[in-house]
Structure formats: structure tokens, C-alpha cells
C-alpha positions in Angstrom: 0.0 0.0 0.0 1.2 3.5 -0.9 -0.4 6.4 0.8 0.2 10.0 -0.3 -1.1 13.1 1.3 -1.4 16.3 -0.6 -1.6 19.7 1.0 -2.3 23.3 -0.1 -1.9 26.0 2.5 -1.0 29.7 3.3 -2.3 31.3 0.2 -6.0 30.8 -0.4 -8.5 28.0 0.5 -6.2 25.5 2.3 -7.0 21.9 1.8 -5.8 18.3 2.1 -6.3 15.3 0.0 -5.3 11.6 0.5 -4.7 9.1 -2.4 -4.0 5.5 -1.6 -2.7 3.3 -4.4 -3.9 5.8 -6.9 -7.5 5.9 -5.5 -8.8 9.2 -4.2 -9.8 8.4 -0.6 -10.7 11.8 1.0 -10.3 15.5 0.3 -11.6 18.6 2.1 -11.1 22.3 2.6 -10.0 23.6 5.9 -12.7 26.3 5.9 -15.5 23.7 6.4 -14.1 22.7 9.8 -12.9 26.0 11.1 -15.9 27.9 9.7 -13.6 30.7 8.5 -14.4 31.3 4.8 -11.3 30.7 2.5 -9.2 29.7 5.5 -5.6 30.0 4.3 -3.9 28.5 7.5 -2.3 25.2 7.6 -5.2 22.6 7.0 -4.8 20.8 10.3 -8.5 19.7 10.5 -8.6 18.6 6.9 -5.3 16.6 7.3 -6.6 14.9 10.4 -9.9 14.1 8.6 -8.2 12.6 5.7 -6.2 10.3 7.8 -9.1 9.4 10.0 -11.3 8.5 6.9 -8.6 6.2 5.6 -7.8 4.6 9.0 -4.2 5.7 8.9 -1.8 7.5 11.0 1.0 9.9 9.9 3.5 7.0 10.2 1.6 5.2 7.5 2.1 7.9 4.9 4.7 7.2 2.2 4.9 10.7 0.8 3.5 14.1 1.6 3.4 16.7 -1.2 2.9 20.4 -1.3 1.2 22.1 -4.2 3.8 24.7 -5.1 7.3 25.6 -4.7 7.6 28.4 -1.9 11.2 29.4 -2.6 10.5 30.1 -6.3 7.4 32.1 -5.3 9.4 34.0 -2.8 12.0 34.8 -5.5 9.2 36.2 -7.7 7.9 38.2 -4.7 11.3 39.8 -3.9 12.1 40.5 -7.5 8.8 42.3 -8.0 9.2 44.3 -5.0 12.8 45.3 -6.0 11.4 46.4 -9.3 9.1 48.8 -7.7 11.2 50.2 -4.9 10.1 52.2 -2.8 6.5 52.0 -4.0 6.0 48.4 -2.8 7.2 48.9 0.8 3.9 48.8 2.5 2.9 45.6 0.7 6.4 44.1 1.4 6.1 44.9 5.1 2.7 43.2 5.4 3.8 40.1 3.4 7.1 39.3 5.1 6.1 38.2 8.5 4.1 35.2 7.3 6.7 34.3 4.8 9.5 34.5 7.4 7.5 32.7 10.1 5.8 29.9 8.1 6.0 29.9 4.3 9.7 29.5 4.1 9.7 26.8 6.6 7.1 24.4 5.2 8.8 21.0 6.0 8.8 22.2 9.6 5.2 23.3 9.5 4.0 20.1 7.7 5.8 17.9 10.2 4.2 19.8 13.1 0.8 19.4 11.4 1.5 15.7 11.3 2.1 15.6 15.0 5.9 15.1 14.5 5.2 11.4 13.5 5.9 11.5 9.7 9.5 10.7 8.9 9.2 10.5 5.0 10.0 12.9 2.2 8.3 16.0 1.3 7.7 16.7 -2.4 7.1 20.2 -3.8 5.4 20.3 -7.2 5.1 23.4 -9.4 1.8 25.2 -8.8 0.5 24.8 -12.3 1.7 21.2 -12.4 -0.5 20.6 -9.5 -3.4 22.3 -11.3 -2.6 20.3 -14.4 -2.4 17.0 -12.5 -5.7 17.7 -10.8 -7.3 18.3 -14.2 -5.9 15.4 -16.1 -5.3 12.4 -13.8 -8.9 12.1 -12.5 -10.4 12.8 -15.9 -12.1 10.2 -18.0 -9.5 10.6 -20.8 -6.5 8.6 -21.7 -5.3 11.6 -23.8 -6.2 15.3 -23.5 -4.9 18.8 -23.9 -4.4 20.7 -20.7 -5.0 24.3 -19.9 -4.4 25.9 -16.5 -5.7 29.5 -15.9 -5.3 31.3 -12.6 -4.0 34.5 -11.0 -0.4 33.4 -10.5 1.6 30.4 -9.2 5.3 30.8 -8.9 5.6 32.7 -12.1 3.2 31.1 -14.4 -0.3 32.5 -14.9 -1.6 30.5 -17.7 0.0 27.1 -19.0 -1.0 24.6 -21.7 0.3 21.2 -22.6 -1.0 17.6 -22.9 -1.6 14.5 -20.8 -1.2 11.0 -22.0 -1.5 7.9 -20.0 0.3 8.5 -16.7 2.2 11.5 -17.8 1.5 15.3 -18.1 3.8 17.9 -19.8 3.2 21.6 -19.8 4.9 23.2 -22.9 4.1 26.8 -22.9 3.3 29.5 -20.2 2.3 33.1 -19.7 4.1 34.7 -17.0 3.4 37.2 -14.1 2.4 40.0 -14.1 0.3 39.3 -17.3 -2.6 37.3 -15.9 -6.2 36.7 -16.9 -7.1 35.9 -13.3 -5.6 39.1 -12.1 -7.3 41.1 -14.8 -10.6 39.7 -13.6 -9.7 40.3 -10.0 -8.9 43.9 -10.8 -12.4 44.4 -12.0 -13.7 42.4 -9.1 -12.0 45.0 -6.8 -13.1 47.9 -9.0 -16.8 46.9 -8.9 -16.7 46.7 -5.1 -16.3 42.9 -4.4 -13.7 41.1 -2.5 -10.7 39.8 -4.5 -10.3 35.9 -4.5 -14.0 35.4 -3.5 -16.2 37.9 -5.3 -15.1 37.0 -8.9 -18.3 34.8 -9.3 -20.4 37.8 -8.3 -18.9 39.6 -11.2 -19.7 36.8 -13.5 -23.3 36.7 -12.1 -23.7 40.5 -12.5 -22.4 40.6 -16.1 -25.7 39.5 -17.9 -27.4 42.6 -16.4 -25.0 44.9 -18.2 -23.7 45.7 -21.7 -20.1 45.2 -22.7 -19.6 48.8 -23.6 -16.1 49.0 -22.0 -14.8 45.9 -23.8 -13.1 47.7 -26.5 -11.5 50.1 -23.9 -10.1 47.0 -22.1 -8.7 45.5 -25.4 -7.3 48.7 -26.6 -5.8 50.2 -23.4 -5.3 47.3 -21.0 -4.3 44.3 -23.2 -2.3 43.5 -26.2 -4.1 40.3 -27.1 -2.7 38.0 -29.8 -4.7 35.4 -31.8 -3.2 32.5 -29.8 -4.8 33.9 -26.6 -1.5 35.2 -25.2 -1.3 38.9 -24.1 0.7 41.5 -22.4 -0.9 44.0 -19.9 -0.2 47.7 -19.6 0.9 47.6 -16.1 0.7 51.4 -15.7 -3.0 50.8 -15.0 -2.6 48.3 -12.2 -1.3 48.4 -8.6 -1.2 44.7 -7.7 2.6 44.2 -8.1 3.5 46.8 -5.6 0.4 48.1 -3.7 -2.4 47.0 -1.5 -5.0 47.6 -4.2 -5.5 46.1 -7.6 -6.0 49.3 -9.6 -4.7 52.8 -9.5 -5.7 56.4 -10.4 -5.0 55.9 -14.1 -7.3 52.9 -14.3 -9.9 54.9 -12.4 -9.6 57.7 -14.9 -9.9 55.4 -17.9 -13.1 54.0 -16.5 -14.5 57.4 -15.3 -14.6 57.0 -11.6 -13.3 55.6 -8.4 -13.9 52.0 -7.3 -17.4 51.1 -6.0 -17.6 51.1 -2.2 -18.4 47.6 -1.0 -22.1 47.1 -0.1 -23.1 50.3 -1.8 -25.8 50.4 -4.4 -25.0 48.7 -7.8 -25.3 51.0 -10.7 -25.7 50.3 -14.4 -22.1 51.3 -14.9 -21.0 48.5 -12.5 -23.0 46.0 -14.5 -21.6 47.2 -17.8 -18.0 46.9 -16.4 -18.8 43.3 -15.2 -20.3 42.5 -18.7 -17.2 44.0 -20.4 -14.5 42.1 -18.4 -16.5 38.9 -18.7 -16.7 39.4 -22.5 -12.9 39.8 -22.8 -12.3 36.9 -20.6 -14.5 34.7 -22.7 -12.6 35.9 -25.8 -9.2 35.2 -24.2 -10.3 31.7 -23.0 -11.7 30.7 -26.5 -8.7 32.0 -28.3 -6.4 30.0 -26.0 -8.5 26.8 -26.4 -8.5 27.2 -30.2 -4.8 27.6 -30.3 -4.2 24.7 -28.0 -6.4 22.5 -30.2 -4.5 23.6 -33.2 -1.2 22.7 -31.5 -2.1 19.4 -30.0 -4.6 18.2 -32.4 -6.5 16.4 -29.6 -10.3 16.1 -29.2 -10.4 16.3 -25.4 -9.5 19.2 -23.2 -9.0 19.3 -19.3 -8.8 22.5 -17.3 -8.0 23.8 -13.8 -7.0 27.0 -12.0 -9.2 29.6 -10.5 -10.3 31.0 -13.9 -11.7 27.5 -14.9 -14.3 28.2 -12.4 -15.7 30.8 -14.8 -18.5 28.5 -16.0 -19.7 31.0 -18.6 -16.3 30.9 -20.3 -16.2 27.1 -20.0 -19.5 26.9 -21.8 -18.2 29.1 -24.6 -15.2 26.8 -25.0 -17.5 23.6 -25.0 -19.9 25.2 -27.7 -17.5 27.1 -29.8 -14.0 25.6 -29.6 -13.0 22.5 -31.8 -12.7 20.4 -28.7 -15.3 17.6 -28.6 -15.2 16.9 -24.8 -14.2 19.2 -21.8 -13.6 18.1 -18.3 -12.8 20.5 -15.5 -11.5 19.8 -12.0 -14.4 20.4 -9.6 -12.0 22.0 -7.0 -10.3 24.0 -9.8 -8.8 26.6 -7.4 -6.0 26.3 -4.9 -7.7 23.6 -2.9 -7.6 21.2 -5.9 -3.8 21.7 -5.9 -3.7 19.4 -2.8 -5.3 16.6 -4.8 -3.2 17.4 -7.9 0.1 17.1 -6.0 -0.9 13.7 -4.5 -1.8 12.3 -7.9 1.3 13.9 -9.6 3.5 11.9 -7.1 1.5 8.6 -7.7 1.5 8.7 -11.5 4.3 11.0 -12.7 6.9 10.4 -10.0 6.3 6.8 -9.1 5.3 6.0 -12.7 2.2 3.9 -11.6 -0.1 2.8 -14.5 -3.2 4.6 -15.2 -6.3 3.1 -16.8 -9.2 5.6 -17.2 -12.5 3.9 -17.5 -14.5 6.6 -19.5 -15.8 7.9 -16.2 -13.8 10.5 -14.0 -12.4 9.1 -10.8 -13.5 12.1 -8.7 -16.4 10.1 -7.3 -18.9 12.9 -7.7 -16.4 15.0 -5.6 -18.2 13.7 -2.5 -14.8 13.2 -0.6 -15.6 14.9 2.7 -16.9 13.8 6.1 -20.3 12.0 6.4 -22.6 11.3 9.4 -24.5 8.2 10.2 -28.2 8.2 10.9 -27.5 7.2 14.5 -25.1 10.2 14.9 -27.8 12.5 13.5 -30.4 11.1 15.8 -28.3 11.6 18.8 -27.6 15.1 17.8 -31.3 16.0 17.3 -32.2 14.5 20.6 -29.6 16.6 22.3 -31.0 19.7 20.6 -34.6 18.7 21.5 -35.6 19.1 17.8 -38.9 17.7 16.5 -38.1 15.4 13.6 -39.8 12.8 11.6 -37.6 9.8 10.9 -38.4 7.6 7.8 -37.5 4.0 7.6 -36.7 4.1 3.9 -35.1 6.5 1.5 -38.1 5.9 -0.8 -40.6 7.1 1.9 -38.4 10.1 2.8 -38.0 11.3 -0.9 -41.7 10.9 -1.6 -42.6 13.2 1.5 -39.9 15.8 0.8 -40.6 16.0 -2.9 -44.2 17.0 -2.1 -42.9 19.8 0.3 -40.7 21.1 -2.4 -43.7 21.1 -4.9 -45.6 23.3 -2.3 -42.8 25.9 -2.5 -41.0 24.9 0.7 -37.3 25.6 0.8 -35.4 22.5 1.9 -31.9 22.1 3.4 -30.6 18.8 2.1 -27.8 17.2 4.1 -26.8 13.7 3.1 -23.7 11.6 2.6 -20.1 12.8 2.2 -19.6 16.5 1.9 -18.4 17.9 -1.5 -14.7 18.9 -2.3 -14.6 22.2 -4.1 -16.6 25.5 -4.1 -20.0 24.0 -5.3 -22.6 22.2 -3.4 -23.5 19.2 -5.6 -26.3 17.6 -3.6 -24.8 16.6 -0.3 -24.8 20.0 1.4 -27.4 21.8 -0.7 -30.5 24.1 -0.3 -33.2 22.9 -2.7 -36.4 24.5 -4.1 -38.8 24.5 -6.9 -37.4 25.9 -10.1 -40.9 26.6 -11.4 -41.7 29.3 -8.8 -41.3 32.8 -10.1 -40.6 34.3 -6.6 -38.1 31.6 -5.5 -35.0 33.4 -6.7 -35.7 36.6 -4.6 -37.0 34.5 -1.6 -33.9 32.4 -1.4 -31.4 35.2 -2.0 -32.9 37.6 0.5 -34.5 35.4 3.2 -32.3 32.4 3.1 -28.8 33.3 1.7 -28.9 37.0 2.8 -27.1 38.0 -0.3 -27.7 40.3 -3.3 -31.0 39.8 -5.1 -29.2 39.7 -8.5 -27.4 36.5 -7.8 -28.6 33.6 -10.0 -29.3 30.1 -8.8 -28.2 26.9 -10.6 -30.5 24.2 -11.8 -30.0 20.5 -11.1 -31.7 18.4 -13.7 -32.1 14.6 -14.1 -29.4 13.8 -16.7 -31.8 11.9 -18.9 -33.8 15.0 -19.4 -31.0 17.6 -19.8 -31.6 18.1 -23.6 -35.2 18.9 -23.0 -34.5 22.0 -20.9 -31.1 23.2 -21.9 -29.2 23.5 -25.2 -27.1 20.5 -24.6 -26.6 17.1 -26.2 -29.0 14.2 -25.1 -27.7 12.6 -22.0 -24.6 15.1 -21.8 -22.9 15.2 -18.4 -22.3 18.2 -16.3 -22.1 16.8 -12.8 -20.0 19.5 -11.2 -21.9 22.7 -12.1 -19.1 24.0 -14.2 -20.8 24.7 -17.5 -23.3 27.4 -18.5 -25.7 26.6 -21.2 -28.7 28.4 -22.9 -32.2 27.4 -21.6 -33.9 25.7 -24.3 -35.9 27.9 -26.7 -39.0 25.7 -26.3 -39.4 26.5 -22.6 -38.6 30.2 -22.8 -41.3 32.8 -22.3 -42.0 33.9 -26.0 -44.2 36.8 -24.9 -41.5 38.9 -23.2 -41.3 41.3 -26.2 -39.7 44.7 -26.5 -40.2 45.7 -22.9 -37.8 43.0 -21.6 -35.2 43.9 -24.3 -35.3 47.4 -23.4 -35.2 46.9 -19.5 -32.0 47.6 -17.9 -30.2 45.9 -15.0 -32.0 44.5 -12.1 -35.3 45.5 -13.6 -35.1 42.3 -15.8 -35.7 40.2 -12.6 -39.3 41.3 -12.7 -40.0 39.3 -15.8 -40.8 35.5 -15.9 -38.2 34.4 -18.4 -39.1 30.6 -18.8 -41.1 27.7 -17.3 -38.2 27.4 -14.8 -37.8 31.2 -14.0 -36.0 30.6 -10.7 -32.9 29.2 -12.5 -33.1 31.2 -15.8 -30.7 34.0 -15.8 -31.6 37.2 -17.4 -29.7 36.3 -20.5 -31.6 33.0 -20.7 -28.6 31.0 -19.5 -28.2 28.5 -16.6 -25.3 27.0 -14.8 -26.3 23.4 -15.3 -25.7 20.4 -12.9 -26.8 17.0 -14.1 -27.8 14.4 -11.7 -27.3 10.7 -12.2 -27.7 7.6 -10.2 -24.1 6.7 -10.1 -22.8 9.9 -8.4 -25.8 10.8 -6.4 -28.3 8.1 -5.9 -30.5 9.7 -3.2 -30.7 13.1 -5.0 -31.7 11.3 -8.2 -34.3 9.5 -6.3 -35.8 12.6 -4.8 -35.8 14.4 -8.2 -37.4 11.4 -9.8 -40.2 11.6 -7.2 -40.6 15.3 -7.9 -40.8 14.6 -11.7 -43.3 11.9 -11.2 -45.5 14.3 -9.2 -45.1 17.5 -11.3 -43.6 16.5 -14.7 -40.7 18.8 -14.1 -37.1 17.1 -13.8 -35.5 20.4 -12.6 -34.9 21.8 -9.2 -32.9 24.8 -7.8 -29.7 23.8 -6.0 -27.6 26.3 -4.1 -24.9 25.8 -1.5 -26.1 25.2 2.1 -24.7 28.3 3.8 -25.5 32.0 4.3 -23.5 34.8 2.8 -20.1 35.0 4.3 -20.1 31.5 5.8 -18.6 28.3 4.4 -20.8 25.5 3.2 -22.0 23.5 6.2 -20.0 20.4 7.2 -21.8 18.9 10.3 -25.3 18.3 11.4 -24.8 21.1 13.9 -23.8 23.5 11.2 -26.8 22.6 9.2 -29.2 22.8 12.1 -27.9 26.2 13.1 -28.1 27.6 9.6 -31.7 26.1 9.3 -32.8 27.9 12.4 -31.2 31.2 11.6 -32.7 31.6 8.1 -36.1 31.4 6.4 -35.6 27.8 5.4 -38.8 25.7 5.8 -37.4 22.2 6.0 -34.2 20.5 7.0 -33.4 17.0 5.8 -30.6 15.3 7.8 -30.2 11.8 6.4 -33.7 10.3 6.9 -34.6 12.8 9.5 -37.0 15.6 8.3 -37.3 18.7 10.5 -40.0 21.3 9.6 -39.6 24.8 11.0 -43.4 25.1 11.7 -43.0 22.1 14.2 -40.1 23.5 16.2 -40.5 24.7 19.8 -37.4 26.9 19.6 -37.9 29.7 17.1 -35.3 32.3 16.3 -36.1 35.9 16.5 -34.6 38.6 14.4 -32.0 39.8 16.9 -30.6 36.3 17.3 -30.4 36.0 13.6 -28.5 39.3 13.2 -26.1 38.3 16.1 -25.5 35.0 14.2 -24.8 36.7 10.9 -22.5 39.3 12.4 -20.0 36.5 13.1 -19.3 36.3 9.4 -17.5 38.7 7.2 -19.7 39.5 4.2 -18.0 39.1 0.8 
């Protein structure tokens, strides 16, 4: 037996992943245990969980890998600061303590995290190698082109190459400071959202706007080539040397200062989001077309933070020459922990790889789970009124009727998801047919901006009936945006809708599943099949039998500013503190109306104040 632990830490979204004899056993982000969103600290809880899940101790590990090379990254940091002396002093002063205390002493920190009981080697893989390994090795393909897009690793910001059998090779790179991820983050900052967590809000805001600034971005900020490579005019940016992403020259170009966080969104903010999204899609598509031309391969795999831009992913799938696209569900830094473990197993140890035509990510359900007995004991301790069902079939039949009656349901079952998306283990579920459900769930359950779209989950066998996708096409990880099928769109919207601006478009019913149809008639689709998520498939089948609709809303089980729930306690607390109607914990169904303990508004606000909104 060969056990390999991969770790990502100290930058963004720390995580751990365990691979035993090439099989992915466990993976989790530290934030789920500590309840600190995007927790960057050493993933002590995630490491301990992974070992516990496999029944191993630190002494049983053969290798421990880290997802990038800190000394190379430190070299880039110092060289960048020296290039901007004295402008970068404040940023340098803030960065150095963590580097000198922890980041430059990773073997020491990792041994400490393994309770000083691991005596083996540490392996440090290149950041983009880790991303590439996380994209290719779990994929269903024996051979594929690879693209990694992110902010920055050591020096690389975009890489491409190919994977074949048990080997990957990255042939070309774009280097810091020229970065698609950092360009997008600059506009995230400029439109008033938090960098490294608010980028998906910019993507969600973009359809409300018009890309009227796209030419300005192309002409002033980027020198974009046909192969997708580009150089940025760094005189508009501040991220190399400062504590902000943009500077006064950038602000003059776009006619105003950055939006203040939490202030009112204007049409200009929406137009800026639409513009950077349009340019991002163009760069992603040009890159994909070039990589296809160079490699001649029909399959593409992707990872890196920009690969979470599911709108851009959908453009690549529909418009590039690639026939098949697979994206690592934990495409950001957390996935690097899994990538480095797989890189050690396949590339360094030269173990054989035999893809079966299905990915080996196991639905990305790689986190902790809780037995029915553990849940029952917790509910008894809390004095919660719950109905326990003896079979899954009975429970799904009952809950599907509650959903059809427009109840919002917290769904907690099986192993927690690895990656930023709730995929049906830690989800909030609702009726996609309800015209009011988007605003209800945003404002009363998630406590977030009303413009934020929700994603549909659809029975895979019906995906082509509701979305412009191939019959039976898979999208199990909610990483592709597709147009809602013409036949279910509201054909009577007319000129009023076309002429409406911004948030006003939310007032129109856009399709027969309005709660998951974005204002541009798109949807971030997740397909559900029996193999990856049997119980959710069973629930949705019951709902389909009762209503004739195979689509539900799926959003992550959390409130704004809080990580996705991990334990029954997390789920129950979130249920009580929100306007959620029903909580399903395993086979236990808790209905809010039956609870003796009701939360008042002051308790709710006190709970929410614990979290830093982003």
C-alpha cells in the first residue's frame, strides 16, 4: 500500500487530499471545519480528517506533497518588490512576517501538522503542475490537452500542454504580471467585491450589463494575440507593488473611483462586469482554439481559478473545436492538494493509469459524512422535533411534495463535497418553477444580493429537453453554463424586456423554470445521475413523477459570508437562523413550523454578524 497526502496552504483555500494506491480516498477544505471562509492557514483539521477517513496515522504515509514551490514564489515576490522600490514597501512589510515565520519553513510546519510522527520525504510540485495533474489524472480521458488558468503560481499565470496515460507535460506558459485571473480580480475589486472570493459575483452580474467597455479593455489594458497570449499595460494596475488592484490611471480610464463595498450597484458596475466577462471569454476561447491547433487532440481538461468561470467554460465547449471538456471540480488552490498527490503517484512513481471513461473524482463527494445514529443523537440533544423515515423511498416521496408546495429545503446527506460547489450533499433545494423563489432564497435564506442567479439541477436523462445540450450530456460538477432551451422560454417577453436595464429584468418571468433562468436565458447546469448521487436522483425522480418537471434549484447550504455546512450542527444552526422551511438530515425531516425553539430577528442578526460578508 502506498499512501500519499497532498496539502495546499498559506495562500487561499487551504486543503488536504489523500490518495491510496492511486484511489482518491478523501479531500476537504480547511474552511469547512474552522468555519472561516477561505481559511488559508495550515489545514490541520482537513489533514486529520483525511487520515481518519482512511484509518491511517502519519507514520503510515509514504509521501507528503505540497502544491507549489515556496522558494520560487518567494523569488518572484522579492524580484517584483525590488522592481518597484520604494513603491511596494507597505505591501512588502505586510507580506514578510508570514513568509519568514511559516511559508519559508514548510517542512517544519508540515511535520508539526502531522504531529511530528511523519518521517518520510516532502515533495514540492510546481503550482501549475499541481493544477494540471488535478485536471488530467482524475479525468475520464487517456489523452487530453491541458489548460491551466489562474491568478499566479510561482511565475506562471496560464499554461498549456498535454496529458497521455500517466504523464503530463506543460509546454508553454504566460508569466506574471500578465494574468487573466488578475485582470478579472482587478475588475472584481473595482466593482466593489472582495478579491479571491467575489469573482463569481462579477460573473453573475455581467448579464445585467452591456459590454460597452470591452473595446477600452482591449485597446488600453491588453495587447491580445490570436493564440490567446497577451501583455498587460501595467501602468493601470497596482497589484505588483500596492495593497489595491487598480490605480488612479485605471480609475480615470473608466471614469470614476472603485465602487464602495455594499453600496448600491449601478448600471455602470453591471456594464463593467459585462465588459470584463466578454474579454475573458474571448481570451479563454482564443487560448483553447490555439491549444487544439497545436495538440490536435479532441479532449480538453482545465483547472486553476479561472476555470471556475463556468460561462467561459460553456463558450469553450460550444465554440472551440474540442469535442469533450472536463474541468476539475475543485479548480482553485484547494484542488492543488489533490493534484500534487496524484502527480506523485502517476508521474513520479510511474504507476499505470487506466481511465474507464468515467472520471475518478467520485462525484467530488470526498468529505466527512454522518450516520443516521449520529444525526439522531444530535437531534435528541437539541430537542428538535423530527420525523424519521425507515426508507429512502418514503423520505424522498414526502420531501418532494414539500418542495412542490414551494417549501425551501436544506438537504444534508452523505459525504460533503470537495470544491466550491454544493453538488447535492450540502445543498439548499427549491422549486425551479416558482417565479418568486430566486428573490426569496437570496434575501431570506442566503442573505445575499438579489441579482445573484441560482443553478438548476436536472435529471441527466432530461437535460436536452430543458437546456441546449446534447442528449444525456454530463455536467455533474456545475461548471458549465448553457442556454435554456428555446421551447421552454417565455415567448411573450417582447420589447419591454429587451429594453429593460439591469435588475429590472428580474421582474420578468423568463421561462417555465424562472428561478434558475438568468436574465440572458442562461443557466449553470448540474446534471444528476444515479451513479454519483443516488439519493438526490431518487428525490428528483419523485418530484418529476408528481409535477412533470425534472429540474430543481440547487444552491450551497450556507449563508453569505459562511462556508458550506459540514456537520449536522452547522446545518441545524443555519436552518434555524434563516427562512428555510425544512431540513433533511439523512432520513430525519425537520419542519420549521413544528419546532418549539424559534429564532427571533435579533438572534439572527447576532449570528450573521459572526461572518465577514463578501
